C-alpha positions as a LaTeX table, in Angstrom:
\begin{tabular}{lrrr}
\hline
Residue & $x$ (\AA) & $y$ (\AA) & $z$ (\AA) \\
\hline
Met1 & 6.54 & 6.74 & $-47.67$ \\
Leu2 & 7.97 & 6.56 & $-44.10$ \\
Lys3 & 9.84 & 3.21 & $-43.62$ \\
Leu4 & 9.52 & 1.14 & $-40.78$ \\
Arg5 & 13.79 & 1.41 & $-39.75$ \\
Asn6 & 13.26 & 5.17 & $-39.94$ \\
Leu7 & 10.79 & 5.25 & $-37.42$ \\
Ala8 & 12.96 & 4.26 & $-34.66$ \\
Pro9 & 14.68 & 7.38 & $-33.97$ \\
Leu10 & 11.31 & 8.93 & $-33.18$ \\
Val11 & 10.14 & 5.58 & $-31.22$ \\
Thr12 & 13.76 & 6.02 & $-29.10$ \\
Ala13 & 13.05 & 9.68 & $-28.62$ \\
Val14 & 9.46 & 9.10 & $-26.99$ \\
Leu15 & 10.65 & 5.84 & $-24.37$ \\
Ser16 & 13.52 & 8.28 & $-23.48$ \\
Leu17 & 11.37 & 11.23 & $-22.72$ \\
Thr18 & 7.89 & 8.59 & $-20.92$ \\
Ala19 & 10.96 & 7.45 & $-18.69$ \\
Val20 & 10.83 & 7.43 & $-15.03$ \\
Asp21 & 12.44 & 10.45 & $-13.52$ \\
Pro22 & 15.29 & 9.63 & $-11.26$ \\
Ala23 & 13.78 & 11.86 & $-8.59$ \\
Gln24 & 10.55 & 9.88 & $-8.76$ \\
Ala25 & 12.08 & 6.40 & $-7.90$ \\
Gly26 & 11.30 & 4.25 & $-6.30$ \\
Leu27 & 7.83 & 3.67 & $-3.65$ \\
Arg28 & 5.90 & 6.46 & $-2.42$ \\
Ala29 & 2.44 & 7.03 & $-1.48$ \\
Val30 & 0.01 & 9.08 & $-3.52$ \\
Lys31 & $-2.86$ & 11.33 & $-3.73$ \\
Thr32 & $-2.69$ & 10.39 & $-0.08$ \\
Glu33 & $-5.71$ & 12.86 & 0.52 \\
Asp34 & $-7.84$ & 10.37 & $-0.56$ \\
Ile35 & $-6.81$ & 7.53 & 1.87 \\
Ile36 & $-10.37$ & 7.18 & 3.83 \\
Val37 & $-10.35$ & 5.93 & 7.43 \\
Asn38 & $-13.70$ & 3.87 & 8.73 \\
Ala39 & $-14.49$ & 4.67 & 12.24 \\
Glu40 & $-17.47$ & 3.49 & 14.08 \\
Thr41 & $-18.95$ & 4.00 & 17.85 \\
Phe42 & $-19.45$ & 0.85 & 20.05 \\
Leu43 & $-21.11$ & $-0.03$ & 23.50 \\
Asp44 & $-18.67$ & $-1.51$ & 25.90 \\
Pro45 & $-20.41$ & $-4.10$ & 28.51 \\
Phe46 & $-21.60$ & $-1.64$ & 30.60 \\
Gly47 & $-23.33$ & 0.21 & 27.93 \\
Arg48 & $-20.80$ & 3.46 & 27.63 \\
Ser49 & $-19.85$ & 4.49 & 24.06 \\
Phe50 & $-16.32$ & 4.52 & 22.70 \\
Pro51 & $-14.85$ & 5.39 & 18.62 \\
Gly52 & $-13.06$ & 3.08 & 16.99 \\
Ile53 & $-11.27$ & 2.75 & 13.98 \\
Thr54 & $-12.68$ & $-0.68$ & 11.97 \\
Gly55 & $-10.48$ & $-0.14$ & 8.29 \\
Ile56 & $-8.46$ & 1.72 & 5.88 \\
Glu57 & $-9.31$ & 2.60 & 2.07 \\
Asn58 & $-7.55$ & 3.87 & $-0.67$ \\
Val59 & $-3.78$ & 3.54 & $-0.22$ \\
Lys60 & $-1.96$ & 4.39 & $-3.06$ \\
Ile61 & 0.93 & 3.89 & $-3.27$ \\
Arg62 & 3.55 & 4.40 & $-6.75$ \\
Glu63 & 6.24 & 2.54 & $-7.87$ \\
Asp64 & 8.48 & 1.91 & $-11.11$ \\
Gly65 & 7.79 & $-0.19$ & $-14.09$ \\
Pro66 & 9.28 & $-0.96$ & $-17.16$ \\
Ile67 & 7.00 & 1.36 & $-19.30$ \\
Ala68 & 5.30 & 3.69 & $-16.89$ \\
Pro69 & 4.48 & 3.86 & $-12.70$ \\
Ile70 & 2.35 & 1.42 & $-11.53$ \\
Ile71 & $-0.26$ & 2.89 & $-9.21$ \\
Ser72 & $-1.41$ & 0.02 & $-6.27$ \\
Thr73 & $-4.36$ & 0.58 & $-4.18$ \\
Tyr74 & $-4.72$ & $-1.49$ & $-1.00$ \\
Ser75 & $-7.70$ & $-1.66$ & 1.59 \\
Phe76 & $-6.18$ & $-2.54$ & 5.76 \\
Thr77 & $-8.87$ & $-4.45$ & 7.63 \\
Phe78 & $-8.38$ & $-5.78$ & 11.46 \\
Gln79 & $-8.63$ & $-8.97$ & 13.21 \\
Gln80 & $-7.25$ & $-9.50$ & 16.91 \\
Asp81 & $-5.70$ & $-12.86$ & 17.07 \\
Pro82 & $-2.93$ & $-15.03$ & 16.12 \\
Phe83 & $-1.15$ & $-15.06$ & 12.96 \\
Asp84 & $-2.15$ & $-18.43$ & 12.07 \\
Thr85 & $-5.75$ & $-17.94$ & 12.76 \\
Val86 & $-5.96$ & $-14.36$ & 10.39 \\
Phe87 & $-3.79$ & $-16.03$ & 8.01 \\
Glu88 & $-2.77$ & $-19.88$ & 8.01 \\
Pro89 & 0.00 & $-21.69$ & 10.30 \\
Ala90 & 3.18 & $-20.56$ & 9.48 \\
Pro91 & 4.90 & $-20.39$ & 7.45 \\
Pro92 & 2.33 & $-19.45$ & 5.20 \\
Leu93 & 2.22 & $-21.02$ & 1.43 \\
Asn94 & 0.14 & $-18.52$ & 0.15 \\
Thr95 & 1.12 & $-14.86$ & 0.14 \\
Thr96 & 0.23 & $-13.44$ & $-3.44$ \\
Cys97 & $-1.36$ & $-10.30$ & $-3.38$ \\
Asp98 & $-3.35$ & $-9.96$ & $-7.09$ \\
Leu99 & $-7.04$ & $-9.10$ & $-7.89$ \\
Thr100 & $-7.77$ & $-12.54$ & $-8.10$ \\
Gln101 & $-10.09$ & $-14.28$ & $-5.87$ \\
Thr102 & $-7.46$ & $-16.67$ & $-4.00$ \\
Ser103 & $-4.97$ & $-13.58$ & $-3.13$ \\
Ser104 & $-3.64$ & $-13.63$ & $-0.13$ \\
Ser105 & $-4.03$ & $-10.57$ & 2.79 \\
Leu106 & $-0.30$ & $-10.82$ & 3.09 \\
Cys107 & 0.43 & $-7.91$ & 0.44 \\
Phe108 & 3.36 & $-6.65$ & 2.02 \\
Trp109 & 5.35 & $-10.19$ & 2.96 \\
Asn110 & 8.89 & $-10.12$ & 2.70 \\
Asn111 & 8.31 & $-5.98$ & 1.03 \\
Gln112 & 10.11 & $-4.50$ & 4.34 \\
Thr113 & 10.22 & $-1.30$ & 2.30 \\
Leu114 & 6.18 & $-1.06$ & 0.59 \\
Ala115 & 5.07 & $-2.08$ & 4.29 \\
Asn116 & 7.08 & 1.27 & 5.96 \\
Thr117 & 5.88 & 3.07 & 3.20 \\
Ala118 & 1.90 & 2.32 & 3.20 \\
Leu119 & 1.78 & 2.37 & 6.96 \\
Thr120 & 3.21 & 5.99 & 7.23 \\
Ala121 & 0.53 & 6.74 & 4.77 \\
Val122 & $-2.22$ & 5.61 & 6.98 \\
Thr123 & $-0.54$ & 7.02 & 10.43 \\
Asp124 & $-0.39$ & 10.04 & 8.62 \\
Ala125 & $-4.10$ & 9.68 & 6.95 \\
Ile126 & $-5.27$ & 8.52 & 10.53 \\
Asn127 & $-4.24$ & 11.56 & 12.61 \\
Ile128 & $-4.93$ & 13.96 & 9.95 \\
Lys129 & $-8.77$ & 12.69 & 9.70 \\
Gln130 & $-9.61$ & 10.89 & 13.29 \\
Pro131 & $-6.84$ & 13.01 & 15.19 \\
Asp132 & $-9.75$ & 12.04 & 18.32 \\
Ile133 & $-9.62$ & 8.02 & 17.79 \\
Gly134 & $-6.43$ & 6.11 & 19.44 \\
Glu135 & $-8.42$ & 2.74 & 18.69 \\
Ile136 & $-8.89$ & $-0.04$ & 16.37 \\
Val137 & $-11.47$ & $-1.87$ & 16.87 \\
Ala138 & $-12.14$ & $-5.78$ & 15.37 \\
Asp139 & $-13.86$ & $-8.73$ & 16.04 \\
Ser140 & $-11.71$ & $-11.77$ & 17.51 \\
Thr141 & $-12.63$ & $-15.92$ & 17.38 \\
Thr142 & $-10.05$ & $-16.26$ & 20.13 \\
Ala143 & $-11.11$ & $-13.69$ & 22.88 \\
Pro144 & $-13.61$ & $-14.86$ & 25.62 \\
Pro145 & $-17.59$ & $-12.61$ & 24.05 \\
Phe146 & $-17.26$ & $-10.40$ & 26.91 \\
Leu147 & $-14.32$ & $-8.80$ & 24.75 \\
Asn148 & $-15.47$ & $-8.37$ & 20.91 \\
Pro149 & $-15.18$ & $-6.06$ & 20.04 \\
Phe150 & $-11.80$ & $-5.85$ & 20.71 \\
Arg151 & $-10.03$ & $-2.46$ & 21.52 \\
Ser152 & $-6.67$ & $-2.26$ & 20.91 \\
Pro153 & $-4.20$ & 1.54 & 20.84 \\
Ser154 & $-1.71$ & $-0.63$ & 18.39 \\
Phe155 & $-1.68$ & $-2.58$ & 15.25 \\
Ile156 & 0.99 & $-4.78$ & 12.95 \\
Val157 & 1.72 & $-5.27$ & 9.45 \\
Pro158 & 3.10 & $-8.98$ & 9.12 \\
Ile159 & 6.67 & $-8.99$ & 7.25 \\
Ser160 & 8.43 & $-12.26$ & 7.52 \\
Phe161 & 8.72 & $-15.44$ & 9.21 \\
Asp162 & 11.98 & $-16.69$ & 10.68 \\
Gly163 & 11.45 & $-20.17$ & 11.29 \\
Thr164 & 10.34 & $-19.64$ & 15.16 \\
Glu165 & 9.08 & $-15.87$ & 14.82 \\
Ile166 & 6.77 & $-13.70$ & 13.10 \\
Ser167 & 8.66 & $-10.17$ & 12.08 \\
Phe168 & 5.69 & $-7.53$ & 12.02 \\
Thr169 & 5.93 & $-3.51$ & 11.81 \\
Arg170 & 3.50 & $-1.84$ & 14.43 \\
Ser171 & 1.93 & 1.64 & 14.57 \\
Thr172 & 0.83 & 2.83 & 17.58 \\
Tyr173 & $-1.24$ & 5.31 & 19.51 \\
Asp174 & 0.98 & 7.28 & 22.27 \\
Gly175 & $-1.96$ & 9.25 & 23.56 \\
Leu176 & $-1.57$ & 12.32 & 21.29 \\
Asp177 & $-0.71$ & 11.14 & 17.85 \\
Trp178 & $-0.35$ & 7.39 & 15.98 \\
Asn179 & 2.99 & 6.59 & 15.17 \\
Val180 & 5.02 & 4.02 & 13.26 \\
Glu181 & 7.90 & 1.96 & 15.49 \\
Thr182 & 11.19 & 2.41 & 13.89 \\
Leu183 & 12.75 & $-1.10$ & 15.09 \\
Asn184 & 10.46 & $-3.83$ & 13.28 \\
Gly185 & 9.34 & $-6.44$ & 16.39 \\
Thr186 & 8.63 & $-10.42$ & 16.75 \\
Ile187 & 6.13 & $-12.00$ & 17.78 \\
Asp188 & 5.14 & $-15.87$ & 18.49 \\
Pro189 & 2.38 & $-17.44$ & 15.78 \\
Gly190 & 0.00 & $-18.26$ & 18.20 \\
Thr191 & 0.19 & $-15.33$ & 20.05 \\
Ser192 & $-2.37$ & $-13.35$ & 19.85 \\
Asp193 & $-2.49$ & $-9.10$ & 18.56 \\
Met194 & $-4.57$ & $-6.34$ & 16.31 \\
Tyr195 & $-3.01$ & $-7.78$ & 12.94 \\
Ala196 & $-3.45$ & $-5.69$ & 9.54 \\
Lys197 & $-5.07$ & $-7.71$ & 6.69 \\
Val198 & $-3.90$ & $-6.11$ & 3.42 \\
Glu199 & $-5.49$ & $-6.41$ & 0.62 \\
Leu200 & $-4.43$ & $-5.37$ & $-3.34$ \\
Thr201 & $-7.92$ & $-3.47$ & $-4.46$ \\
Asp202 & $-6.93$ & $-1.86$ & $-7.92$ \\
Arg203 & $-3.52$ & $-1.97$ & $-9.92$ \\
Arg204 & $-2.88$ & 0.47 & $-13.18$ \\
Leu205 & $-0.84$ & 2.47 & $-14.95$ \\
Glu206 & $-0.27$ & 6.49 & $-14.59$ \\
Ile207 & $-1.51$ & 7.58 & $-17.14$ \\
Pro208 & 0.25 & 10.95 & $-18.40$ \\
Glu209 & $-2.18$ & 13.69 & $-18.86$ \\
Ser210 & $-3.41$ & 14.13 & $-22.01$ \\
Ser211 & $-1.27$ & 17.31 & $-22.62$ \\
Asn212 & 2.24 & 15.85 & $-21.55$ \\
Val213 & 1.37 & 12.76 & $-24.05$ \\
Leu214 & 0.72 & 14.86 & $-27.07$ \\
Gly215 & 4.03 & 16.56 & $-26.13$ \\
Val216 & 5.63 & 13.75 & $-25.79$ \\
Ile217 & 4.51 & 12.97 & $-29.33$ \\
Gly218 & 5.24 & 16.61 & $-30.79$ \\
Val219 & 8.92 & 16.69 & $-29.49$ \\
Gly220 & 10.15 & 12.77 & $-30.97$ \\
Leu221 & 8.32 & 14.15 & $-34.37$ \\
Phe222 & 10.36 & 17.20 & $-34.07$ \\
Phe223 & 13.53 & 15.27 & $-33.31$ \\
Phe224 & 12.56 & 12.95 & $-36.17$ \\
Val225 & 12.41 & 15.22 & $-38.30$ \\
Ser226 & 15.65 & 16.44 & $-37.68$ \\
Gln227 & 17.59 & 13.76 & $-37.71$ \\
Arg228 & 15.76 & 12.96 & $-41.80$ \\
Lys229 & 16.41 & 16.33 & $-42.81$ \\
Ser230 & 19.96 & 15.95 & $-41.07$ \\
Ile231 & 20.95 & 12.65 & $-43.17$ \\
Ile232 & 19.38 & 13.79 & $-47.12$ \\
Ser233 & 21.54 & 17.11 & $-46.75$ \\
\hline
\end{tabular}
């Protein structure tokens, strides 16, 4: 009969084999082909139609976890208003990002790397799936009624607050493509802009394929038996 202490080599082997590959460490977007870019057709005050992007869904970011990689899924919606109106007066007290009803829409707050990773994936998805649309269209609670819905060739993701201004990362349409600006910008929290509200919609461990799991267990058992034989001999 196997004793618990004899299982230690097997457990060690299995855990070491399921550790994250150093080459895949850090954050990266996955399954970008599954990103959904929502778009609609609107009418301006003169009755002319125009297309606009209204939201982004299914943005998956993979990050290292203590046991296995974690896949977090985010959605983007937009609003043309000051930071203090879209979220809450700066500095925001609620910057949590989880699956509860009290979660904020500031999922990239104080996380520049995560913001850049997700925004790059979103920008690439727009260029591939909606290459002819160069505007975000969203409502505004502070703009005059005739400007609603509001049209913008860019949107920003808020990152942090230094006590005076909001720091953000921006994606902009240059007439041909959408691009993520390389340098962060700053804005007064009372000034209106097209803000992206980012929410977490799912978070789960990345489960290996069954064949990989069986392979890991098999190698672990081989290691355990080999070690046991060497000890007996």
